[in-house]
Structures are given as structure tokens and as C-alpha cells.
Backbone of each chain as nested JSON, in Angstrom:
{
  "chains": [
    {"id": "A", "residues": [
      {"number": 1, "name": "MET", "atoms": {"N": [-29.84, -167.993, 55.131], "CA": [-28.664, -167.994, 54.258], "C": [-27.844, -166.711, 54.48]}},
      {"number": 2, "name": "ASP", "atoms": {"N": [-26.521, -166.859, 54.535], "CA": [-25.69, -165.661, 54.642], "C": [-24.592, -165.696, 53.583]}},
      {"number": 3, "name": "LYS", "atoms": {"N": [-23.779, -164.664, 53.586], "CA": [-22.768, -164.526, 52.536], "C": [-21.796, -165.701, 52.493]}},
      {"number": 4, "name": "SER", "atoms": {"N": [-21.551, -166.327, 53.647], "CA": [-20.566, -167.413, 53.677], "C": [-20.972, -168.563, 52.755]}},
      {"number": 5, "name": "PHE", "atoms": {"N": [-22.284, -168.704, 52.524], "CA": [-22.769, -169.758, 51.612], "C": [-22.141, -169.61, 50.233]}},
      {"number": 6, "name": "PHE", "atoms": {"N": [-21.91, -168.367, 49.804], "CA": [-21.433, -168.112, 48.441], "C": [-19.899, -168.05, 48.339]}},
      {"number": 7, "name": "ALA", "atoms": {"N": [-19.212, -168.148, 49.468], "CA": [-17.775, -167.879, 49.516], "C": [-16.945, -168.564, 48.422]}},
      {"number": 8, "name": "ASN", "atoms": {"N": [-17.131, -169.852, 48.252], "CA": [-16.299, -170.565, 47.266], "C": [-17.115, -171.086, 46.091]}},
      {"number": 9, "name": "LYS", "atoms": {"N": [-18.272, -170.483, 45.881], "CA": [-19.167, -170.974, 44.821], "C": [-18.82, -170.375, 43.461]}},
      {"number": 10, "name": "LYS", "atoms": {"N": [-19.161, -171.12, 42.437], "CA": [-19.068, -170.635, 41.066], "C": [-20.466, -170.16, 40.673]}},
      {"number": 11, "name": "ILE", "atoms": {"N": [-20.561, -168.904, 40.268], "CA": [-21.862, -168.294, 40.018], "C": [-22.15, -168.213, 38.518]}},
      {"number": 12, "name": "CYS", "atoms": {"N": [-23.333, -168.65, 38.135], "CA": [-23.807, -168.473, 36.764], "C": [-24.965, -167.474, 36.832]}},
      {"number": 13, "name": "ALA", "atoms": {"N": [-24.817, -166.332, 36.185], "CA": [-25.833, -165.28, 36.252], "C": [-26.682, -165.307, 34.981]}},
      {"number": 14, "name": "LEU", "atoms": {"N": [-27.923, -165.731, 35.132], "CA": [-28.818, -165.825, 33.981], "C": [-29.846, -164.698, 34.034]}},
      {"number": 15, "name": "GLY", "atoms": {"N": [-29.533, -163.604, 33.38], "CA": [-30.43, -162.456, 33.382], "C": [-31.54, -162.59, 32.359]}},
      {"number": 16, "name": "ASP", "atoms": {"N": [-32.383, -161.566, 32.344], "CA": [-33.555, -161.572, 31.465], "C": [-33.71, -160.16, 30.904]}},
      {"number": 17, "name": "ARG", "atoms": {"N": [-33.873, -160.078, 29.612], "CA": [-34.019, -158.768, 28.982], "C": [-35.213, -158.004, 29.551]}},
      {"number": 18, "name": "ASP", "atoms": {"N": [-36.246, -158.719, 29.951], "CA": [-37.438, -158.072, 30.503], "C": [-37.451, -158.087, 32.026]}},
      {"number": 19, "name": "GLY", "atoms": {"N": [-36.32, -158.406, 32.6], "CA": [-36.219, -158.414, 34.062], "C": [-34.91, -157.771, 34.456]}},
      {"number": 20, "name": "ILE", "atoms": {"N": [-34.08, -158.526, 35.167], "CA": [-32.766, -158.026, 35.585], "C": [-31.716, -158.57, 34.607]}},
      {"number": 21, "name": "PRO", "atoms": {"N": [-30.963, -157.697, 33.941], "CA": [-29.941, -158.163, 32.997], "C": [-28.775, -158.878, 33.702]}},
      {"number": 22, "name": "GLY", "atoms": {"N": [-28.111, -159.775, 32.977], "CA": [-26.993, -160.534, 33.532], "C": [-25.921, -159.674, 34.182]}},
      {"number": 23, "name": "PRO", "atoms": {"N": [-25.447, -158.609, 33.512], "CA": [-24.386, -157.789, 34.111], "C": [-24.8, -157.141, 35.443]}},
      {"number": 24, "name": "ALA", "atoms": {"N": [-26.08, -156.803, 35.586], "CA": [-26.559, -156.224, 36.854], "C": [-26.49, -157.273, 37.962]}},
      {"number": 25, "name": "ILE", "atoms": {"N": [-26.823, -158.513, 37.63], "CA": [-26.717, -159.609, 38.608], "C": [-25.256, -159.78, 39.011]}},
      {"number": 26, "name": "ALA", "atoms": {"N": [-24.368, -159.75, 38.016], "CA": [-22.939, -159.932, 38.297], "C": [-22.417, -158.838, 39.226]}},
      {"number": 27, "name": "GLU", "atoms": {"N": [-22.807, -157.591, 38.977], "CA": [-22.367, -156.483, 39.841], "C": [-22.815, -156.708, 41.281]}},
      {"number": 28, "name": "CYS", "atoms": {"N": [-24.044, -157.163, 41.44], "CA": [-24.563, -157.423, 42.785], "C": [-23.805, -158.565, 43.446]}},
      {"number": 29, "name": "MET", "atoms": {"N": [-23.544, -159.629, 42.687], "CA": [-22.896, -160.799, 43.278], "C": [-21.451, -160.52, 43.679]}},
      {"number": 30, "name": "LYS", "atoms": {"N": [-20.839, -159.527, 43.039], "CA": [-19.48, -159.147, 43.447], "C": [-19.473, -158.683, 44.893]}},
      {"number": 31, "name": "THR", "atoms": {"N": [-20.607, -158.169, 45.372], "CA": [-20.68, -157.672, 46.752], "C": [-21.129, -158.767, 47.722]}},
      {"number": 32, "name": "VAL", "atoms": {"N": [-21.502, -159.922, 47.183], "CA": [-21.977, -161.018, 48.036], "C": [-20.876, -162.057, 48.232]}},
      {"number": 33, "name": "GLY", "atoms": {"N": [-20.233, -162.427, 47.12], "CA": [-19.169, -163.43, 47.213], "C": [-19.258, -164.424, 46.08]}},
      {"number": 34, "name": "GLY", "atoms": {"N": [-18.302, -165.342, 46.034], "CA": [-18.251, -166.324, 44.97], "C": [-17.6, -165.736, 43.726]}},
      {"number": 35, "name": "GLU", "atoms": {"N": [-17.452, -166.578, 42.721], "CA": [-16.819, -166.174, 41.467], "C": [-17.843, -166.268, 40.34]}},
      {"number": 36, "name": "VAL", "atoms": {"N": [-18.126, -165.135, 39.711], "CA": [-19.083, -165.154, 38.592], "C": [-18.371, -165.715, 37.363]}},
      {"number": 37, "name": "LEU", "atoms": {"N": [-18.798, -166.892, 36.92], "CA": [-18.148, -167.553, 35.779], "C": [-18.649, -166.998, 34.457]}},
      {"number": 38, "name": "PHE", "atoms": {"N": [-19.948, -166.801, 34.362], "CA": [-20.47, -166.189, 33.148], "C": [-21.796, -165.502, 33.403]}},
      {"number": 39, "name": "THR", "atoms": {"N": [-22.085, -164.558, 32.554], "CA": [-23.376, -163.876, 32.633], "C": [-24.045, -163.966, 31.27]}},
      {"number": 40, "name": "SER", "atoms": {"N": [-25.353, -163.968, 31.309], "CA": [-26.12, -164.067, 30.081], "C": [-27.404, -163.285, 30.281]}},
      {"number": 41, "name": "THR", "atoms": {"N": [-27.93, -162.738, 29.213], "CA": [-29.222, -162.051, 29.309], "C": [-30.141, -162.656, 28.257]}},
      {"number": 42, "name": "GLU", "atoms": {"N": [-31.087, -163.451, 28.737], "CA": [-31.984, -164.147, 27.807], "C": [-33.139, -163.258, 27.4]}},
      {"number": 43, "name": "CYS", "atoms": {"N": [-33.712, -163.617, 26.283], "CA": [-34.93, -162.958, 25.82], "C": [-35.985, -164.03, 25.656]}},
      {"number": 44, "name": "PHE", "atoms": {"N": [-37.069, -163.917, 26.409], "CA": [-38.087, -164.966, 26.403], "C": [-39.163, -164.731, 25.366]}},
      {"number": 45, "name": "VAL", "atoms": {"N": [-39.067, -163.592, 24.654], "CA": [-40.117, -163.288, 23.667], "C": [-39.951, -164.202, 22.462]}}
    ]},
    {"id": "B", "residues": [
      {"number": 1, "name": "MET", "atoms": {"N": [-35.441, -171.594, 28.942], "CA": [-33.988, -171.421, 29.037], "C": [-33.364, -171.861, 27.721]}},
      {"number": 2, "name": "ASP", "atoms": {"N": [-32.554, -170.988, 27.13], "CA": [-32.089, -171.32, 25.787], "C": [-31.031, -172.435, 25.802]}},
      {"number": 3, "name": "MET", "atoms": {"N": [-30.869, -173.025, 24.619], "CA": [-30.029, -174.222, 24.504], "C": [-28.572, -173.943, 24.892]}},
      {"number": 4, "name": "ALA", "atoms": {"N": [-28.067, -172.78, 24.465], "CA": [-26.663, -172.451, 24.739], "C": [-26.423, -172.352, 26.246]}},
      {"number": 5, "name": "ASN", "atoms": {"N": [-27.345, -171.73, 26.955], "CA": [-27.168, -171.606, 28.402], "C": [-27.293, -172.951, 29.099]}},
      {"number": 6, "name": "GLN", "atoms": {"N": [-28.182, -173.789, 28.612], "CA": [-28.284, -175.133, 29.195], "C": [-26.944, -175.858, 29.041]}},
      {"number": 7, "name": "ALA", "atoms": {"N": [-26.338, -175.731, 27.878], "CA": [-25.054, -176.398, 27.629], "C": [-23.971, -175.839, 28.542]}},
      {"number": 8, "name": "ARG", "atoms": {"N": [-23.954, -174.517, 28.709], "CA": [-22.928, -173.889, 29.559], "C": [-23.09, -174.305, 31.018]}},
      {"number": 9, "name": "ILE", "atoms": {"N": [-24.333, -174.343, 31.474], "CA": [-24.599, -174.748, 32.857], "C": [-24.162, -176.206, 33.069]}},
      {"number": 10, "name": "LYS", "atoms": {"N": [-24.485, -177.044, 32.113], "CA": [-24.128, -178.47, 32.217], "C": [-22.606, -178.626, 32.281]}},
      {"number": 11, "name": "GLU", "atoms": {"N": [-21.907, -177.941, 31.4], "CA": [-20.435, -178.014, 31.38], "C": [-19.841, -177.5, 32.692]}},
      {"number": 12, "name": "THR", "atoms": {"N": [-20.415, -176.393, 33.187], "CA": [-19.918, -175.797, 34.435], "C": [-20.093, -176.756, 35.605]}},
      {"number": 13, "name": "ALA", "atoms": {"N": [-21.254, -177.39, 35.683], "CA": [-21.515, -178.332, 36.779], "C": [-20.593, -179.542, 36.681]}},
      {"number": 14, "name": "GLU", "atoms": {"N": [-20.333, -180.008, 35.465], "CA": [-19.446, -181.164, 35.286], "C": [-18.004, -180.808, 35.649]}},
      {"number": 15, "name": "LYS", "atoms": {"N": [-17.609, -179.579, 35.317], "CA": [-16.229, -179.158, 35.555], "C": [-15.946, -178.884, 37.036]}},
      {"number": 16, "name": "TYR", "atoms": {"N": [-16.859, -178.189, 37.697], "CA": [-16.594, -177.744, 39.072], "C": [-17.315, -178.569, 40.134]}},
      {"number": 17, "name": "GLY", "atoms": {"N": [-18.249, -179.426, 39.715], "CA": [-19.053, -180.177, 40.673], "C": [-20.332, -179.421, 40.973]}},
      {"number": 18, "name": "ALA", "atoms": {"N": [-21.451, -180.109, 40.867], "CA": [-22.754, -179.442, 41.018], "C": [-22.897, -178.753, 42.37]}},
      {"number": 19, "name": "GLU", "atoms": {"N": [-22.251, -179.316, 43.406], "CA": [-22.391, -178.732, 44.744], "C": [-21.677, -177.38, 44.867]}},
      {"number": 20, "name": "ASN", "atoms": {"N": [-20.825, -177.071, 43.899], "CA": [-20.068, -175.808, 43.956], "C": [-20.63, -174.722, 43.051]}},
      {"number": 21, "name": "VAL", "atoms": {"N": [-21.705, -175.032, 42.353], "CA": [-22.255, -174.094, 41.375], "C": [-23.594, -173.546, 41.871]}},
      {"number": 22, "name": "VAL", "atoms": {"N": [-23.759, -172.233, 41.756], "CA": [-25.027, -171.591, 42.11], "C": [-25.497, -170.773, 40.903]}},
      {"number": 23, "name": "VAL", "atoms": {"N": [-26.762, -170.915, 40.567], "CA": [-27.336, -170.161, 39.463], "C": [-28.185, -169.027, 40.031]}},
      {"number": 24, "name": "ILE", "atoms": {"N": [-27.916, -167.811, 39.56], "CA": [-28.684, -166.648, 40.013], "C": [-29.489, -166.125, 38.825]}},
      {"number": 25, "name": "LEU", "atoms": {"N": [-30.786, -166.006, 39.026], "CA": [-31.68, -165.62, 37.939], "C": [-32.113, -164.156, 38.041]}},
      {"number": 26, "name": "GLY", "atoms": {"N": [-32.473, -163.62, 36.874], "CA": [-33.014, -162.265, 36.848], "C": [-34.336, -162.208, 36.104]}},
      {"number": 27, "name": "GLY", "atoms": {"N": [-35.0, -163.332, 36.01], "CA": [-36.251, -163.44, 35.251], "C": [-37.263, -162.377, 35.646]}},
      {"number": 28, "name": "GLY", "atoms": {"N": [-37.92, -161.81, 34.64], "CA": [-38.869, -160.74, 34.888], "C": [-40.258, -161.226, 35.257]}},
      {"number": 29, "name": "GLU", "atoms": {"N": [-40.505, -162.497, 35.05], "CA": [-41.813, -163.063, 35.39], "C": [-41.623, -164.315, 36.229]}},
      {"number": 30, "name": "ALA", "atoms": {"N": [-42.579, -164.529, 37.134], "CA": [-42.482, -165.681, 38.025], "C": [-42.416, -166.982, 37.224]}},
      {"number": 31, "name": "GLU", "atoms": {"N": [-43.218, -167.083, 36.193], "CA": [-43.295, -168.341, 35.439], "C": [-41.967, -168.66, 34.743]}},
      {"number": 32, "name": "SER", "atoms": {"N": [-41.373, -167.654, 34.097], "CA": [-40.113, -167.912, 33.381], "C": [-38.988, -168.215, 34.364]}},
      {"number": 33, "name": "ALA", "atoms": {"N": [-38.967, -167.507, 35.493], "CA": [-37.943, -167.779, 36.512], "C": [-38.123, -169.192, 37.063]}},
      {"number": 34, "name": "GLY", "atoms": {"N": [-39.361, -169.569, 37.286], "CA": [-39.646, -170.91, 37.807], "C": [-39.224, -172.004, 36.842]}},
      {"number": 35, "name": "LEU", "atoms": {"N": [-39.485, -171.784, 35.565], "CA": [-39.103, -172.78, 34.545], "C": [-37.591, -172.95, 34.482]}},
      {"number": 36, "name": "THR", "atoms": {"N": [-36.878, -171.821, 34.563], "CA": [-35.417, -171.893, 34.528], "C": [-34.894, -172.604, 35.766]}},
      {"number": 37, "name": "ALA", "atoms": {"N": [-35.48, -172.296, 36.915], "CA": [-35.069, -172.953, 38.159], "C": [-35.299, -174.466, 38.059]}},
      {"number": 38, "name": "GLU", "atoms": {"N": [-36.457, -174.838, 37.562], "CA": [-36.774, -176.265, 37.417], "C": [-35.757, -176.951, 36.496]}},
      {"number": 39, "name": "THR", "atoms": {"N": [-35.371, -176.23, 35.434], "CA": [-34.438, -176.805, 34.455], "C": [-33.082, -177.128, 35.079]}},
      {"number": 40, "name": "VAL", "atoms": {"N": [-32.569, -176.235, 35.947], "CA": [-31.233, -176.482, 36.517], "C": [-31.272, -177.392, 37.748]}},
      {"number": 41, "name": "ILE", "atoms": {"N": [-32.484, -177.673, 38.235], "CA": [-32.593, -178.627, 39.353], "C": [-32.934, -180.029, 38.819]}},
      {"number": 42, "name": "SER", "atoms": {"N": [-34.035, -180.088, 38.083], "CA": [-34.561, -181.406, 37.7], "C": [-34.353, -181.786, 36.242]}},
      {"number": 43, "name": "GLY", "atoms": {"N": [-33.961, -180.824, 35.407], "CA": [-33.815, -181.102, 33.98], "C": [-34.803, -180.286, 33.171]}},
      {"number": 44, "name": "ASP", "atoms": {"N": [-34.575, -180.24, 31.877], "CA": [-35.393, -179.416, 30.986], "C": [-36.815, -179.976, 30.855]}},
      {"number": 45, "name": "PRO", "atoms": {"N": [-37.814, -179.258, 31.396], "CA": [-39.188, -179.779, 31.347], "C": [-39.781, -179.771, 29.937]}},
      {"number": 46, "name": "THR", "atoms": {"N": [-39.119, -179.068, 29.012], "CA": [-39.637, -179.048, 27.635], "C": [-38.978, -180.144, 26.779]}},
      {"number": 47, "name": "TYR", "atoms": {"N": [-38.08, -180.885, 27.36], "CA": [-37.386, -181.987, 26.656], "C": [-36.762, -181.534, 25.34]}},
      {"number": 48, "name": "ALA", "atoms": {"N": [-36.195, -180.335, 25.332], "CA": [-35.649, -179.794, 24.086], "C": [-34.143, -179.571, 24.141]}},
      {"number": 49, "name": "GLY", "atoms": {"N": [-33.604, -179.356, 25.333], "CA": [-32.209, -178.93, 25.412], "C": [-31.273, -179.954, 26.021]}},
      {"number": 50, "name": "PRO", "atoms": {"N": [-30.007, -179.56, 26.182], "CA": [-28.98, -180.457, 26.726], "C": [-29.277, -180.957, 28.146]}},
      {"number": 51, "name": "LEU", "atoms": {"N": [-30.146, -180.272, 28.876], "CA": [-30.459, -180.715, 30.242], "C": [-31.681, -181.63, 30.313]}},
      {"number": 52, "name": "THR", "atoms": {"N": [-32.162, -182.063, 29.163], "CA": [-33.257, -183.036, 29.153], "C": [-32.818, -184.299, 29.891]}},
      {"number": 53, "name": "ASN", "atoms": {"N": [-33.618, -184.682, 30.886], "CA": [-33.331, -185.881, 31.697], "C": [-32.001, -185.795, 32.456]}},
      {"number": 54, "name": "VAL", "atoms": {"N": [-31.509, -184.57, 32.655], "CA": [-30.284, -184.373, 33.434], "C": [-30.655, -183.559, 34.675]}},
      {"number": 55, "name": "ALA", "atoms": {"N": [-30.694, -184.219, 35.833], "CA": [-31.056, -183.536, 37.074], "C": [-29.786, -183.103, 37.795]}},
      {"number": 56, "name": "LEU", "atoms": {"N": [-29.353, -181.88, 37.546], "CA": [-28.11, -181.392, 38.149], "C": [-28.287, -181.083, 39.636]}},
      {"number": 57, "name": "GLY", "atoms": {"N": [-29.512, -180.747, 40.035], "CA": [-29.767, -180.434, 41.441], "C": [-29.033, -179.201, 41.933]}},
      {"number": 58, "name": "LEU", "atoms": {"N": [-28.863, -178.221, 41.062], "CA": [-28.107, -177.025, 41.44], "C": [-28.872, -176.132, 42.411]}},
      {"number": 59, "name": "ASP", "atoms": {"N": [-28.121, -175.386, 43.195], "CA": [-28.731, -174.332, 44.008], "C": [-29.09, -173.196, 43.063]}},
      {"number": 60, "name": "VAL", "atoms": {"N": [-30.292, -172.679, 43.189], "CA": [-30.727, -171.605, 42.287], "C": [-31.598, -170.605, 43.047]}},
      {"number": 61, "name": "TYR", "atoms": {"N": [-31.277, -169.334, 42.846], "CA": [-32.015, -168.254, 43.509], "C": [-32.271, -167.132, 42.522]}},
      {"number": 62, "name": "HIS", "atoms": {"N": [-33.328, -166.395, 42.767], "CA": [-33.556, -165.163, 42.017], "C": [-32.811, -164.045, 42.742]}},
      {"number": 63, "name": "ILE", "atoms": {"N": [-32.307, -163.1, 41.993], "CA": [-31.523, -162.02, 42.61], "C": [-32.351, -161.261, 43.656]}},
      {"number": 64, "name": "PHE", "atoms": {"N": [-33.662, -161.2, 43.464], "CA": [-34.527, -160.543, 44.463], "C": [-34.404, -161.209, 45.841]}},
      {"number": 65, "name": "GLU", "atoms": {"N": [-34.168, -162.52, 45.84], "CA": [-34.1, -163.249, 47.108], "C": [-32.836, -162.909, 47.905]}},
      {"number": 66, "name": "LEU", "atoms": {"N": [-31.857, -162.317, 47.227], "CA": [-30.575, -162.031, 47.877], "C": [-30.432, -160.574, 48.285]}},
      {"number": 67, "name": "LYS", "atoms": {"N": [-31.519, -159.837, 48.222], "CA": [-31.488, -158.395, 48.485], "C": [-30.736, -158.054, 49.773]}},
      {"number": 68, "name": "ASP", "atoms": {"N": [-31.008, -158.809, 50.836], "CA": [-30.408, -158.49, 52.14], "C": [-28.902, -158.728, 52.179]}},
      {"number": 69, "name": "LEU", "atoms": {"N": [-28.385, -159.501, 51.22], "CA": [-26.944, -159.808, 51.212], "C": [-26.148, -158.858, 50.328]}},
      {"number": 70, "name": "ILE", "atoms": {"N": [-26.846, -158.181, 49.434], "CA": [-26.18, -157.332, 48.44], "C": [-25.907, -155.944, 49.029]}},
      {"number": 71, "name": "ASP", "atoms": {"N": [-24.751, -155.393, 48.672], "CA": [-24.428, -154.036, 49.099], "C": [-25.581, -153.101, 48.713]}},
      {"number": 72, "name": "GLU", "atoms": {"N": [-26.019, -152.329, 49.679], "CA": [-27.221, -151.507, 49.501], "C": [-27.117, -150.544, 48.311]}},
      {"number": 73, "name": "ALA", "atoms": {"N": [-25.956, -149.894, 48.185], "CA": [-25.78, -148.904, 47.109], "C": [-25.799, -149.58, 45.735]}},
      {"number": 74, "name": "VAL", "atoms": {"N": [-25.182, -150.745, 45.656], "CA": [-25.142, -151.48, 44.386], "C": [-26.54, -151.979, 44.022]}},
      {"number": 75, "name": "TYR", "atoms": {"N": [-27.252, -152.476, 45.018], "CA": [-28.622, -152.944, 44.768], "C": [-29.484, -151.792, 44.267]}},
      {"number": 76, "name": "GLU", "atoms": {"N": [-29.339, -150.685, 44.918], "CA": [-30.114, -149.49, 44.548], "C": [-29.837, -149.099, 43.091]}},
      {"number": 77, "name": "GLU", "atoms": {"N": [-28.575, -149.144, 42.716], "CA": [-28.169, -148.726, 41.377], "C": [-28.583, -149.737, 40.308]}},
      {"number": 78, "name": "GLN", "atoms": {"N": [-28.449, -151.023, 40.618], "CA": [-28.627, -152.059, 39.599], "C": [-30.035, -152.661, 39.549]}},
      {"number": 79, "name": "ILE", "atoms": {"N": [-30.711, -152.743, 40.678], "CA": [-31.925, -153.567, 40.762], "C": [-33.181, -152.796, 41.138]}},
      {"number": 80, "name": "SER", "atoms": {"N": [-33.046, -151.771, 41.96], "CA": [-34.228, -151.2, 42.62], "C": [-35.308, -150.713, 41.644]}},
      {"number": 81, "name": "MET", "atoms": {"N": [-34.876, -150.201, 40.485], "CA": [-35.899, -149.724, 39.551], "C": [-36.774, -150.877, 39.053]}},
      {"number": 82, "name": "MET", "atoms": {"N": [-36.153, -152.019, 38.763], "CA": [-36.927, -153.167, 38.284], "C": [-37.781, -153.761, 39.402]}},
      {"number": 83, "name": "GLU", "atoms": {"N": [-37.332, -153.577, 40.639], "CA": [-38.121, -154.062, 41.781], "C": [-39.489, -153.392, 41.793]}},
      {"number": 84, "name": "MET", "atoms": {"N": [-39.521, -152.146, 41.319], "CA": [-40.789, -151.395, 41.339], "C": [-41.762, -151.848, 40.247]}},
      {"number": 85, "name": "VAL", "atoms": {"N": [-41.232, -152.358, 39.138], "CA": [-42.126, -152.713, 38.027], "C": [-42.412, -154.214, 37.927]}},
      {"number": 86, "name": "LEU", "atoms": {"N": [-41.637, -155.02, 38.627], "CA": [-41.858, -156.473, 38.562], "C": [-42.595, -156.962, 39.81]}},
      {"number": 87, "name": "ASP", "atoms": {"N": [-43.19, -158.134, 39.699], "CA": [-43.918, -158.738, 40.816], "C": [-42.925, -159.496, 41.702]}},
      {"number": 88, "name": "MET", "atoms": {"N": [-42.225, -158.727, 42.54], "CA": [-41.159, -159.307, 43.372], "C": [-41.686, -160.429, 44.274]}},
      {"number": 89, "name": "ASP", "atoms": {"N": [-42.793, -160.183, 44.945], "CA": [-43.337, -161.197, 45.863], "C": [-43.741, -162.462, 45.107]}},
      {"number": 90, "name": "GLY", "atoms": {"N": [-44.335, -162.265, 43.92], "CA": [-44.766, -163.416, 43.112], "C": [-43.581, -164.239, 42.645]}},
      {"number": 91, "name": "ILE", "atoms": {"N": [-42.508, -163.564, 42.254], "CA": [-41.303, -164.255, 41.785], "C": [-40.661, -165.037, 42.931]}},
      {"number": 92, "name": "ILE", "atoms": {"N": [-40.542, -164.403, 44.097], "CA": [-39.927, -165.079, 45.25], "C": [-40.755, -166.289, 45.677]}},
      {"number": 93, "name": "SER", "atoms": {"N": [-42.055, -166.1, 45.671], "CA": [-42.93, -167.199, 46.063], "C": [-42.839, -168.362, 45.077]}},
      {"number": 94, "name": "GLU", "atoms": {"N": [-42.742, -168.054, 43.778], "CA": [-42.601, -169.109, 42.76], "C": [-41.272, -169.855, 42.931]}},
      {"number": 95, "name": "MET", "atoms": {"N": [-40.209, -169.117, 43.21], "CA": [-38.894, -169.749, 43.401], "C": [-38.933, -170.704, 44.595]}},
      {"number": 96, "name": "GLU", "atoms": {"N": [-39.556, -170.261, 45.682], "CA": [-39.64, -171.113, 46.875], "C": [-40.438, -172.374, 46.574]}},
      {"number": 97, "name": "GLU", "atoms": {"N": [-41.52, -172.183, 45.821], "CA": [-42.389, -173.308, 45.47], "C": [-41.665, -174.333, 44.59]}},
      {"number": 98, "name": "ILE", "atoms": {"N": [-40.933, -173.815, 43.594], "CA": [-40.213, -174.718, 42.672], "C": [-39.127, -175.495, 43.412]}},
      {"number": 99, "name": "ARG", "atoms": {"N": [-38.368, -174.795, 44.27], "CA": [-37.311, -175.496, 45.015], "C": [-37.91, -176.586, 45.895]}},
      {"number": 100, "name": "LYS", "atoms": {"N": [-39.048, -176.268, 46.511], "CA": [-39.705, -177.227, 47.39], "C": [-40.189, -178.44, 46.587]}},
      {"number": 101, "name": "SER", "atoms": {"N": [-40.842, -178.166, 45.456], "CA": [-41.401, -179.266, 44.67], "C": [-40.313, -180.107, 44.002]}},
      {"number": 102, "name": "CYS", "atoms": {"N": [-39.13, -179.508, 43.819], "CA": [-38.022, -180.251, 43.205], "C": [-37.107, -180.856, 44.274]}},
      {"number": 103, "name": "GLY", "atoms": {"N": [-37.502, -180.723, 45.527], "CA": [-36.729, -181.343, 46.6], "C": [-35.468, -180.61, 46.992]}},
      {"number": 104, "name": "LYS", "atoms": {"N": [-35.403, -179.3, 46.745], "CA": [-34.22, -178.519, 47.129], "C": [-34.48, -177.74, 48.408]}}
    ]}
  ]
}
């Protein structure tokens, strides 16, 4: 898989309070490609 | 995966087409990441949310799996600390297993 896969994709970032938070995923995806539509940080506890 | 997020994912897939939507996870445990992945591919396995019996078949990856594609400095700033405390290999292996078992 390379960056071109994400070029025109709509990204949903589902973070985890005990893992990687949604905004951190979004920051990373800005450098990969696609459009981040929403971010969320779930709590599984 | 909470009910609100299931609803948002469902709406997003209906609006843009499932083939155009990618879900990126940040789950801290292999099991929770796997359950979320299963939910957006095959439907809610707990039969509780809006994705019950709805197989969207979305592409889904954990952010750890995209390390090589992410700008190194940004990855270092945003992710690297959690990489040290989480079971990265276990999470990646679970994601691969779930995609395989769900036919993705």
C-alpha cells in the first residue's frame, strides 16, 4: 500500500483514550493524504 | 464501538460510497481494535448499534500499520511514545487477522 491509495479517500479517525487519540491520527493522516471527515476518541472502560 | 460513531460511519459510507471511505483506528489493545475493525467491515458483532447486520465492507487500518507512510517528524511527535507502551505487533497482527477473516 502507498500514499496514492488514500488520495481521494474520506477518512474517519477513531481514536482511543487508552491508545492513540483521534486528533493525533488526524495529524498523521494529513501527511498521508485523503480528507479527514471526523475524529473521535473513544473510551472503552 | 460506541453507538454515535457507528451512526456516523454508516452515514458517511452512505453519503460518499463505502469504497471511498477508510477508517483509521487508534485502539490501545488488539482486541478492541479488532472488534472495531470487524464492526465496520461485517457489522456490529454485539448486535447493539446501528451497524447491526450492516456489512459496510470498509477499508480499515490501525495507525500503527501506516507508520511507513506518515511523515517521520509527525509520527515521532504524535505516535512514537504510545508505540513504546502498546503491543504494536499484537495490534497489527490482530488487524491482519480480522481483515482476512472478514474477507478484506
